[in-house]
N, C-alpha and C positions, 0 to 999 in steps of 0.2 A: 878486457876481452876484445879483442877485433871481432867486430861485426859490419855486413858490409849491407847495404841501403841502396834499393830501386827509391830514383827518385826524380821526377822533371822539374822539381823548385827547389830541391834542397833546405823546403821544410819539412815535407808531407811525404810518407807512402804510398805514392800516386802511379805505379808506374808495374807492366808486367815483366813476369822475370825474361820472357824471352823479347819484348821489346825494346829492354836497355841496351844503350849505348854509353855505358857507363853506370859505375857504381863506386858511393860514398863510403868511404871507412872511415870506421870510428870507434876508437877507446874507450870502451866503455866498464866503469869496475867503480865502486864505494858511492855507488847511487848515481854519480855525474857523469856526461860524456863529452868526448872533446873530438867533432873531425881531425882525420889527421892526415888524408889525400883522397885522389877520387883518381879509379883507374876507370882508361877507356878499351872498350871491347866491342869488337864485330858481334852486329847482333844475334840472338841465336834464332829467333824465329824469321822466317819467311814469310812472306802473303800469303804464303798458299795452306788453307784448312786444313789440310790433307799431311799435310811436310811430316815426314818423318826425322827419327833422331837422329840428328847432325852430329857426332861422333870429333869430330876436329875439333870444330866450334865448340863443342862444351868441355870440351880440353883444353880449349885457351882460355876460356873463360875460369874453369874452375884452378887452371893456372893463376890467375891473373887477382884469385881470391884468397891465394897462397897465405894463410898466416890465421886465417879469420875462420870462427868457430861457427858463425852463423849466417844465414842472409836474407834479410827481411824483404818482404815485393808485396805489391798488390795481390796480385795472382802468376799462376805457375800450374804447368803442366802434370799431372800424374808421374811420365817419365820424368821430365827433368828435374822432377820432386825427389823420386827414388834415385838418382843420379849423383845428385848433391846430399845425399844421407850416404851413397856408398865410399864418394869422397870424403868423409868427414864434419860435412856443413849441415849444420840442421837451419832446413828450412823452417821458414814462421809468412805465414798468410797474414796479411792485417793491413788496415789504410789506418790514414791516421798522422798524427803530429809523431813527427820522426822520434823524438823523447821520448814518449811513449813506447812506440814500437822496440826501442832498443830496452829499455827495462823488459819489457813481453819478450825479449830474443835473446835477453841475459836470463831471464828467468827458465825459457825453456829447456835451456843448454844444463843450468846449474841445479834444475829441480827445486827450483826456491830454497834450498839447504845454506843461502849465503842472503835471504833476504832483498833481494835486487842489490846486493853488493853494497850492503850497505851496513853487517858487520863490520869486527872490531877489525882493525887490517892487519893483513896475513892470513886472515880464516877463508877466504873466499878464491879456493884454487883456480878462479879462470880471471884473475885480474890479470 
């Protein structure tokens, strides 16, 4: 399963969705993960605290994340969160080590049915 992560360090989930200028893409399955690429985007959020939803920027981000099943981020506004869901991406809000966040994201999509991707090969439909 492909999962996008917002991270400034590459080790921790530590960035707000709207401030991200890159997403780290991981392939998570079988209880392990591998970073596969980094995608650069124009950050969604302006410095204006009252900014409105910016459809073109959001669309560019969702296109850059095509193929991902979840987006892990430290923070995200309600409207972008809803739009991620409408685009078929599960938003997961957390902070801390990326490895822990990837398992959480996988389980959020999978519903725990494959126990973190550790069931017998082929039983997790999200691989």
